[in-house]
N, C-alpha and C positions, 0 to 999 in steps of 0.2 A: 740711080744705080739699079741695074737689072737683077731680078731675083732668079736664082738658079739652085739646083740641087747638087750637092757635092758629097763625097765620101771622105771621112777623116779617120785616121787610126790614132786613138788616144789611150794612154795608159794611166790608171789612177788607182788609189787604194781607198777602200771603204770598209766599215765594220757592219757586217750583216748579222742581225739578231736572229739567229736560228732558234728553233724551239728548245734545243738542247742547251744552248748558251743561256737562254732565259731561265731554264730550269736550274742551271748551275748557280745563277745569281740568286734565285729563290732559296736554294739550299743553304746559302750563307746566313740568311736571317731566320731560318726555321729554328724553333725551339727543339729540345730533346724529344718531347712527346710528338710534335708534328713530324720530326724526322723519322721516328720509329714507325709512325703510321704510313708515311710515304714509302719507306723501304718495304714494309709488309705488303703494300699494294703492288710494288714492282716485283717482288718475289712471287706473288700469287699469279701474275700474268706473264711472267718470263720463266720458261722452264730451265734456263741456263743459270739462274741465280739461286743461290742457296745461302742459308744462314750458317756462319762458321760455328763449329761445335765449341761448347764451353770448355775451357781448360780446367782440369781437376787438379787443384793445388795440394790436395791431401796426400799425394804420393801413391796410395793404394786405392783400388776401386772401392766405392762404398758398398757395404753389405746390403744385398737386396732383402726383401721381406721374407721370402721363403728360406733363404739361407739363415736369416736371423732366427726364424722359428725353429729350424733344425738345430741350430746352435743352442737355443734355449732348451729344446727337448733333450739334447745330449747332456747339457749341464744338469738338468733335473735328474736324469738317469744316473749320472756320476754321483750326484749328491745323495741319492737314495741308497746307493751301494758303497758309499765312501766311508771314511773313518768315523763320521758322526753317528751313522746308523749302527756300525759294528760296535762302537763303544757302548751303546745301550743294550744291544742284543747279546753281548758277551758276558752278561751277568753283573756288570757294574751298576746297572739300573736298579737291581734289587737292593744293593747296599745303600743306594741313594734314597730309595723309598723308606728304608728303615731309619736312616739318620735324620731325614726331614719329617718323618711321621706323616707321610702322604703316599698316595698311590698314583703314580704317573700314568699307569695303564688306564685308569678311569678318567683322569683329567684330560688325557690326550686322545680319548676314544673318538671324538668327533674330528680330529685333525690327523688321523693316521692314514690307513689305507684308502679310506674314502676320498680324502683330499687329494692323494696322489692319483687316484683314478679320475678325478674330475679335471686334473691339470691338462691332459691332452684335449679334453673337450673345450676348455677355455681357450687353449691355443688355437684350436680349430676355428672358434668364433673370431679370434683376433685375425686369423688369416683372411677371413671373408670381409674384414673391414675395408672401406675405401682407402687406397694408398698403401695397404700392407704388402702388396705384391710388387711395389715399385721401389725405386731408390728412395732412401730416407731424405735425400736432399730435395726431391721433387714432390713425393707423395706426403711427406710428414711436414706439415706447416702449423706452427703454433697459432697462427691467426685463425685456424679452423676451430680452436678451442676457446677463443675469446668471446665473452658474452656480447650479444648485439646491443647497439645503442638504442635507447628508447627515443623515438621521435616525438615531436609535439602532437602530431596527428594521432599516434597510438595512445598517447597519454590522455588526450581529450576524448577519444573514441570510447575509452573505458568509463568516462564520467557522464557522457551525454545520455545514455539509456536510463540512468538513474535520475537524471535531472528533468527529463521530459517523458511523462507517461503517455502523452498523446503522440501517435505516430506522425501526424502532420507536422507538429512542432519539431519532432526529431528530424524530419527531412529538411526543414528549414535550417535547423541547427547544423546539420552536416554540410549543407550548402555554404553556410556562412563560415564554417571551419575551413573549407577549401579556399577561402578568400583572405586568409591571414597572411601577412607578410613575414619576413624573417625575424622581425622584432616582436611579433605577436599582436600587431595592430590590425584592425579590421578595415579593409579597403573595399567595401561593397556599397553598391547603390541600393538603398532600401526600397526605392520604387520598383526597380527591376526585379528584385527578389520577390516582392509582394505580387507583382504581376505574373511572375513565373508560376507561383503556387496558388494563384487565385485568391489571395488574402489581402489584407490592408496593411499599410505601413505601420499602423499602431500595433498590429499583431506581431510584425517582425521586430518592432522596438521592444515588445514584451519578451520575445525570445532572446534578444540581445541582452536584456537586463538579467535574465536567468544565466546566460552564458558567462556574464561578467562575474558571477559568484563562484566559478570553477577555479581549479588550481591549474597553473600558477596565478597568484594574485596580480591583477592588472591586465589579464588577458582579455581580448576582444574590445579593447579601448579604441577610440577613433582619434585620439589626440593625446599628447603628453600630459596635459592637465587632467584629462579624464582618467588616464592610467594611474596617475598619482592619487587622484581622488578615490578611485576604487580601492587602492591599497590602504589608504587612510581610513576609509569607511569600514573595511574589514577589521582594522585595529581599533575601531571605535574612537578615532581621533579626528574626525572631520567636523570640527566645530566651526562656527561662522568665521572666526579669525583665520583658521587654517584654510577654509574654503576660499576666502579672499586672497590669501597668499598663493594658492594654486591657480586661481584665475588670473594672476598677474605675474606669470613666470618671466615675462620679458623684462620687468623691473628687477627681478632677481638675477637675471643674466647680466644686467647692467650694473649690478651691485648698488642699486639705488635704495639703500636701507632706510634712509630718512623718509622717503615717500611710502615705503612699505609699512613703516611704523604708523604713519597717519592713516593709511587705508585700513589696516588691520585693527587699529585701536589698541595696540599693545606697546609696552615699553621695550627698551633695548634688550633686557635680559630675557623676556618672553620671546622676542623675535629670534634671539640666538638659539633658544631651545627649539623653536619651530624649524629653523634652518637645519639643525642637527637631525631632526626627524626626517626632513626632506632628503637629506643625504643618505639616510638609511634605506630609502626606497629603491626599487629596481625600475629604471626607465625603459628597459627592454625585457619584458617578461619571458620571451621565448629564447633568451640568450643561453639558458642552461641546457637546451636541447640541441641535439645534432641535426642540422638541416641538410648538409651535404658532406660528402667525403672530402676531407682536406688533403691535398696533394703536397707533399714536402718538396721544397726546392732542391734540386740536385745540381751541384756546381759542375760547370763545364771545365774549369781550370782549377788546379790545386797548386798553391804556392807554399813552399816549405823553406826553412833556413838551410842553406848549403854549408858544407864543411869548410869552404874557403871564405866564409863570412858574407857571401852574397845570398842570392835567392834562387832556389830551384823551381822552375816553372814547368809544369807538365799537364797534359790533358788527363782528365778523369777517365780511367779505363772503363768505368761502369756506364758511361754515356757514349763510348765510341761504338759506332755501328760496325758489326762484323758480317761482311757480305763477301762471298766467294763466287767466282765464275767457274762453272762446271765444264772445264775444257775436255775432260774425258768423255762426258756425255755428248758434247758437240762433235768430237772426232768419231764417236761410234755411230751417231745418227747420220753424219755427213757422208760416211762411207756406204750407207745403205743404198743399194742400186734401185730398189723399188720406190724410192722417194720421188715425188713429183717436183716439177720446177717451182711451183708455188710453195711447197714445203721447204725447199732449199732456200728460197728467198726469205721466207718467214724466219728460218733458223739463222740466216746471216744477219737479219735485222735484230733478232734477239741477242746475238753475240755482240753486235755493235752497241746496243743499248746497255748491255751488261758491263762491257768494258768502259763505256762512258760513265756509268754510275759509280763504278769503283774508283775511277780516276777523279771524279768530281768529289767524292767523299774524302779521298786522300788530300786533294787540294784544299778542301774546306778545313780539314784538321790542321794542315800546315799554316793556313792563313790565320785561323783562330790563335794558334800557338804564337805566331809571329806578332800579332797585335797585342796579345796578353804580355809577352815578354817586354815589348816596348813600353807598355803602360807601367809595368813593375819597375823598369829602369827609370822612368820619369818620376814615379811616386815612391822612390826608395825611402825618403824621409818620413812619409806617412806610415809605412810599415814599421819603421824603427821607433818613432816618437809619438805617433797618434795623429788625430784629425787636425790638430793645430798646425801641423806641418804639411798639410795637403797643398800641393802646388796647383796653380791655375794651368789648365790643359785644355786644348781644343783638338778637334779631329784633324785639322790640317797639320799640326805638329807631328802627330803620330803617322799620318799618311806620308809626309815628306821623309820621315826617318826610315820607314820600311819600304819606300819606293812603290807605294800603291796609291790608288785614287781615293779621294776623301769619301766618296759614296760607298766604297768597299769597306772602309773602316766603320762607317755608320751602320752598315748591314751586319757586320760581325759583332758589334757591341750591343745590338738589339736583343733583348731577352736572353742574354748570356750572363752567367754568374761565376764569380771567382771566390774560392775559399782561401782566406789568408789567415795568418796568426792573429789579425785584428778582427776577424769575423767574416761573415759571408756578405759580399757586396755585388751589386750589378755593375757590369762594366761601365755603364753610363754614369755611375756615381763618381768616377775618377775624372770626369770632364766637367769642369766648372769654369765660370767666367773669371776674369782677372779684375782685381780691385787695386787701384794705385796705392803706393805707400806714401805716408805723410813725410817721410824723411828722404824720399827720392831713391830708396833702395829697391830690392826685389818686390814685385807685386804680390798680393795675397789672394788666396782662393776664396770664392764666395762662400763655399761650404765651411771653410775654416772660420770665416768672419761670423757666419750664423751660429756656429758652435761657441764662439767667443761671446756673442750677445746672450745666448742662452745661459752660459756659465755666469755672466755678470748678474743677470736677473735672478738666477737661483741662489747666488750667494749674497744678495742684497739684504740690508738690515730692514726689518719691518717698520722701524721708526724713521728710516731714511730711504724710502723707495726711490729708485733711480728713474728719472724722466728720460725721454728720448734725447734731450740735450745733454744730460749727464752721461748717457751711454756714448754719445758722439765724442765727448771730451775724454772719456776713459779709453775709447778706441784710438783716439789721436795720440794719447800718451803711449799706447802700445805700437805706434807706427802705422796705424790704419786710417787712411783719409776717407771718411764716409759722410755723406750728407744726412741731415736729420730725417728727411722724407724717405731715404733709402733704409735707414734704421727702422722707421715705422713700417715700411713695407715688409722687411724681413721679420719683424716681430709679429705682424698680423699673419704672415704665411706660416709661422710656427704656432699659431693659435694662442699667443701670449697676450693677455689683456693689457690695456693701457696702465700707466702708473696710478691714475686715480682709482681705477677698479681694483688693481692689485693692493693698494693701500687699504681700501675698505675690507677686502677679503682677508687680508693678513691680520687686521685689527680684530675682525670677528673671530678668526681662528684662535688668536691669542687669548681672547676672552673666554672662548669655549674651553681651551686647554687649562686655563687657570681656575675656572669654575668646575 
């Protein structure tokens, strides 16, 4: 067959991932903080984008600082010339002096004209305060008057100068302080620190020994056992038996009390007393100090009971981005005859990007609301009766119900939170795998089964601790068909020890409570 070049006319459809389409997809999975940062960047570089003004629900305009000062001055003037001052100056004060056997002119000498004369000066000082000339809603913030949190670094920096008279040791101590982790443990290489300051590892070890005597107890420890030993030493309770117990924390974690009694050389009663002392120690000495500002989780969707017996699902207005396209500015600039072609092209591109952003934000809000409404419809029993009635749900079920792609639902449910009468939940919480029913009925949610296992273990009798096989039997009686290895996997995922460890721990706790 001879090769030849031919021309064909073919019509086909294809999806082209433009930069704007890719950005629209990314907007779906952005958190509230990421979305605010992205919009701020777009407003900064696009002259046609503006933040929408905040609505004032108060009805009337808030009083500004200067108006408040003028109102205060007027009130003081009216008070000084009002009925209260006339009452005393009209002679009734003289009769009051005689009846009470005192002289109010002398008693109030320091609070008379001098105090009234100082009032305008104080008000003038208040005027000059930051925020006094602005709206109370913006300039007056109660957080400005809250005492600052003392950090661990500040707390230690106040003690180190008194603990180290030598300046070289102080420099080493400050360097070691910068290498503490969030729990207060030292994560430094002694060799590197010694080489940096031209000293020896023994000298650095001496500095660490002094640092371990500072407050809070247990600070600058390099392991959990050393942290507990430091606290026990400061309490004068680090005897040989307690030191052996601290050196064998892995046996304590396994609840192997029989081996611990042999190693420590104590009886069961003494071991119980030692365990109670260990529980009173702080394994994380730096936990009482603020390390970083904690950001509260802001819900994206709010669910409330509706008047018709259903549920009202709405977007949280506090997280809705308010962006407007300045059409008047565009019309004014586009009519300018002195504008160059490059300026007109730049302005047209800015208008296109601004319109795209507003449409994308609107589509994002509609998609989130649609997905959340379908989740609430599927999990109606959970909202009414609790986690035991959480239904198994997957992304495909929601995607088919709202006629969207499964990947779109996955992006919407990432890092989005819903505030319900049952509490605040991430949208991913409502998607759990299905577990077959023992009676052939409706399947159960994995989260509901885990809650059931946790409830059974919490309510178990210390004299009859449930094994994994006992939990399997109890679940089967409730209509849940689950294998023993699956029960063990769920139990370990919830950090619940085995039945043998639980039996040892509960017996020890029972003896401590009776003693």
